[in-house]
C-alpha positions as CSV (number, residue, x, y, z in Angstrom):
1,X,28.2,57.8,15.6
2,X,30.7,56.4,13.1
3,X,32.6,54.8,16.0
4,X,29.4,53.2,17.2
5,X,28.7,51.8,13.8
6,X,32.2,50.3,13.6
7,X,31.9,48.8,17.1
8,X,28.5,47.3,16.2
9,X,29.9,45.7,13.1
10,X,32.8,44.3,15.2
11,X,30.4,42.7,17.7
12,X,28.5,41.1,14.8
13,X,31.7,39.7,13.5
14,X,32.8,38.4,16.8
15,X,29.4,36.8,17.6
16,X,28.2,35.1,14.4
17,X,24.7,33.5,14.4
18,X,24.5,30.1,16.2
19,X,24.5,27.2,13.8
20,X,21.1,25.4,13.3
21,X,20.6,22.5,15.6
22,X,21.2,19.1,13.8
23,X,18.2,17.1,13.0
24,X,17.4,14.6,15.7
25,X,17.1,11.0,14.6
26,X,13.8,9.5,15.3
27,X,12.9,5.9,16.1
28,X,13.4,4.2,19.4
29,X,13.6,0.5,19.7
30,X,10.0,0.3,20.8
31,X,8.8,2.5,17.9
32,X,10.7,0.5,15.4
33,X,9.4,-2.7,16.9
34,X,5.8,-1.4,16.8
35,X,6.1,-0.5,13.1
36,X,7.7,-3.8,12.1
37,X,5.2,-5.7,14.2
38,X,2.3,-4.1,12.4
39,X,3.9,-4.8,9.0
40,X,4.5,-8.5,9.9
41,X,1.1,-9.0,11.3
42,X,-0.7,-7.4,8.3
43,X,1.4,-9.3,5.8
44,X,3.3,-6.3,4.4
45,X,6.4,-8.1,5.5
46,X,5.7,-11.7,4.2
47,X,6.4,-14.8,6.3
48,X,10.0,-15.8,5.7
49,X,11.1,-12.4,4.4
50,X,14.6,-11.4,5.4
51,X,15.0,-8.3,7.7
52,X,18.4,-6.6,7.1
53,X,19.7,-4.6,10.1
54,X,21.6,-2.1,7.9
55,X,18.7,-1.5,5.6
56,X,16.4,-1.0,8.6
57,X,18.8,1.4,10.2
58,X,18.9,3.5,7.1
59,X,15.1,3.4,6.8
60,X,14.5,4.6,10.3
61,X,17.5,7.0,10.4
62,X,19.1,5.4,13.4
63,X,22.2,3.3,14.3
64,X,21.9,-0.5,14.2
65,X,21.7,-0.7,18.0
66,X,17.9,0.2,18.4
67,X,17.2,-1.9,15.3
68,X,18.9,-4.9,16.9
69,X,16.9,-4.3,20.1
70,X,13.7,-4.1,18.1
71,X,14.4,-7.4,16.4
72,X,15.1,-9.0,19.7
73,X,11.7,-7.8,21.0
74,X,10.0,-9.2,17.9
75,X,11.9,-12.5,18.4
76,X,10.5,-12.7,21.9
77,X,7.0,-12.4,20.4
78,X,7.8,-15.2,17.9
79,X,7.3,-12.8,15.0
80,X,10.9,-13.1,13.8
81,X,13.5,-15.8,13.8
82,X,17.1,-14.9,14.4
83,X,19.4,-17.4,12.8
84,X,23.1,-16.9,13.7
85,X,25.3,-16.4,10.7
86,X,22.2,-16.5,8.4
87,X,20.2,-13.4,9.4
88,X,16.8,-12.4,10.7
89,X,13.6,-13.6,9.1
90,X,9.9,-13.0,9.6
91,X,8.6,-16.1,11.3
92,X,6.6,-18.7,9.4
93,X,3.9,-21.1,10.6
94,X,3.7,-24.6,9.4
95,X,0.6,-25.7,7.6
96,X,-0.6,-27.8,10.6
97,X,0.1,-24.8,12.9
98,X,-2.0,-22.5,10.7
99,X,-4.8,-24.9,10.5
100,X,-4.7,-25.4,14.3
101,X,-4.9,-21.7,14.9
102,X,-7.8,-21.2,12.5
103,X,-9.7,-24.1,14.1
104,X,-9.2,-22.6,17.5
105,X,-10.1,-19.2,16.3
106,X,-13.3,-20.5,14.7
107,X,-14.5,-22.2,17.9
108,X,-13.7,-19.2,20.1
109,X,-15.4,-16.8,17.8
110,X,-18.5,-19.0,17.8
111,X,-18.5,-18.9,21.6
112,X,-18.1,-15.1,21.5
113,X,-21.1,-14.9,19.1
114,X,-23.2,-17.1,21.5
115,X,-22.4,-14.9,24.5
116,X,-22.9,-11.7,22.5
117,X,-26.4,-12.9,21.6
118,X,-27.0,-13.3,25.3
119,X,-25.3,-10.2,26.6
120,X,-24.8,-7.5,23.9
121,X,-26.4,-4.2,24.7
122,X,-28.9,-2.5,22.4
123,X,-26.3,0.2,21.7
124,X,-23.6,-2.4,20.8
125,X,-26.1,-4.2,18.5
126,X,-26.8,-0.9,16.7
127,X,-23.0,-0.5,16.2
128,X,-22.8,-4.0,14.9
129,X,-25.6,-3.2,12.4
130,X,-23.6,-0.1,11.3
131,X,-20.5,-2.1,10.8
132,X,-22.4,-4.5,8.7
133,X,-23.8,-1.7,6.6
134,X,-20.3,-0.3,6.2
135,X,-19.2,-3.6,4.7
136,X,-22.2,-3.4,2.3
137,X,-21.1,0.1,1.3
138,X,-17.5,-0.9,0.8
139,X,-18.6,-3.8,-1.4
140,X,-20.8,-1.5,-3.5
141,X,-17.7,0.8,-3.9
142,X,-15.4,-2.1,-4.7
143,X,-13.1,-1.0,-1.9
144,X,-11.4,-4.0,-0.5
145,X,-9.4,-2.0,2.2
146,X,-12.6,-0.3,3.5
147,X,-14.3,-3.7,3.5
148,X,-11.4,-5.2,5.6
149,X,-11.6,-2.3,8.1
150,X,-15.4,-2.7,8.5
151,X,-15.1,-6.5,8.8
152,X,-12.5,-6.1,11.6
153,X,-14.9,-3.7,13.4
154,X,-17.8,-6.1,12.9
155,X,-15.9,-9.0,14.5
156,X,-14.4,-7.0,17.4
157,X,-17.8,-5.7,18.3
158,X,-18.9,-9.3,18.8
159,X,-15.8,-10.2,20.8
160,X,-16.3,-7.3,23.2
161,X,-20.1,-7.8,23.1
162,X,-19.5,-11.2,24.7
163,X,-18.5,-9.3,27.9
164,X,-15.7,-11.8,28.5
165,X,-12.4,-9.9,28.2
166,X,-10.3,-13.0,28.5
167,X,-12.1,-14.5,25.5
168,X,-11.9,-11.2,23.5
169,X,-8.1,-10.8,24.2
170,X,-7.4,-14.5,23.2
171,X,-9.3,-14.2,20.0
172,X,-7.7,-10.9,19.0
173,X,-4.2,-12.4,19.8
174,X,-4.9,-15.4,17.4
175,X,-6.3,-13.1,14.7
176,X,-3.1,-11.0,14.9
177,X,-1.1,-14.2,14.5
178,X,-2.9,-15.5,11.5
179,X,-3.7,-12.2,9.7
180,X,-0.4,-12.2,7.9
181,X,-1.6,-15.2,6.0
182,X,-4.8,-13.4,5.0
183,X,-3.7,-10.0,3.8
184,X,-5.8,-10.0,0.6
185,X,-8.7,-12.3,1.7
186,X,-11.2,-9.7,0.5
187,X,-9.7,-8.8,-2.8
188,X,-12.3,-10.7,-4.8
189,X,-15.9,-9.5,-5.1
190,X,-17.2,-13.1,-4.8
191,X,-15.4,-13.5,-1.4
192,X,-16.9,-10.2,-0.2
193,X,-20.4,-11.2,-1.3
194,X,-20.1,-14.5,0.6
195,X,-18.9,-12.6,3.7
196,X,-21.8,-10.3,3.5
197,X,-24.3,-13.2,3.5
198,X,-22.5,-14.8,6.5
199,X,-22.5,-11.5,8.4
200,X,-26.2,-11.1,7.8
201,X,-26.8,-14.5,9.4
202,X,-24.5,-13.8,12.3
203,X,-26.1,-10.3,12.9
204,X,-29.7,-11.5,12.8
205,X,-29.0,-14.3,15.2
206,X,-27.3,-12.0,17.7
207,X,-29.9,-9.2,17.3
208,X,-32.7,-11.8,18.0
209,X,-30.9,-13.1,21.0
210,X,-30.7,-16.6,19.6
211,X,-27.6,-18.1,21.1
212,X,-27.5,-21.4,19.3
213,X,-28.1,-19.8,15.9
214,X,-25.4,-17.2,16.6
215,X,-23.0,-20.0,17.5
216,X,-23.8,-22.0,14.4
217,X,-23.7,-19.0,12.1
218,X,-20.2,-18.0,13.3
219,X,-19.0,-21.5,12.9
220,X,-20.0,-21.5,9.3
221,X,-18.3,-18.1,8.8
222,X,-14.6,-19.3,9.4
223,X,-12.4,-21.2,6.9
224,X,-11.5,-24.0,9.3
225,X,-13.4,-26.9,7.8
226,X,-11.8,-29.3,5.4
227,X,-13.1,-27.7,2.2
228,X,-12.8,-24.2,3.5
229,X,-9.3,-24.6,4.7
230,X,-8.2,-26.3,1.5
231,X,-9.6,-23.5,-0.6
232,X,-8.0,-20.9,1.6
233,X,-4.6,-22.8,1.5
234,X,-4.7,-22.9,-2.3
235,X,-4.4,-19.2,-2.5
236,X,-1.1,-19.1,-0.6
237,X,2.4,-19.8,-1.9
238,X,3.9,-22.8,-0.1
239,X,7.2,-20.9,0.7
240,X,5.2,-18.9,3.3
241,X,5.1,-21.9,5.5
242,X,7.7,-23.4,7.8
243,X,9.0,-26.8,6.6
244,X,8.3,-25.9,2.9
245,X,11.1,-25.0,0.5
246,X,12.0,-21.4,0.1
247,X,12.0,-19.9,-3.5
């Protein structure tokens, strides 16, 4: 028995426990691209902001190679600008470009509302009413983030309610492009109140099947007119725009 104990201890000495596996780094180029794309499109990374490869590699716990690949993917989407010897920057629109995008968005959303009044199912109209009620509840709670989520749902129900997927995809693509210039559009209670009134007009027109009224109500809802765009533009720092001086 003593010899067995000695032999057992020797075996344990000869075969120490295997070392713990090193932590795997996470974050492929596609995952990094998706995260940065979301942050650029929602305005968390402001237009014109510098994107440093080394800092991003440390943030995601990877080498600089997948970060570089992710930035190249974003450049292909026109979301970042790679300037040799200067760095990488979140892309900026010019003021005329932003206005053109908003004008196009307004017209396409009005068409979607018109088609939704003609084609939206009763179930989809009920969902649209619920989204409108969620906006009202968010306003009552003073919750700008919840209001933004409910507003997005309200609009996307109209896009898909048009039963024109090409139209819906085009509108969503434009909204993603311009959303970075509208990250805090619902921060003020007055702006939320105005949106609620406009939503009510849009919803009632769609629910009643009145195509022309739905079209007109949605046209009145977007900040693309001279006064609406000027008011919207006044809330934004000029350095966010291409062709304007950086701070």
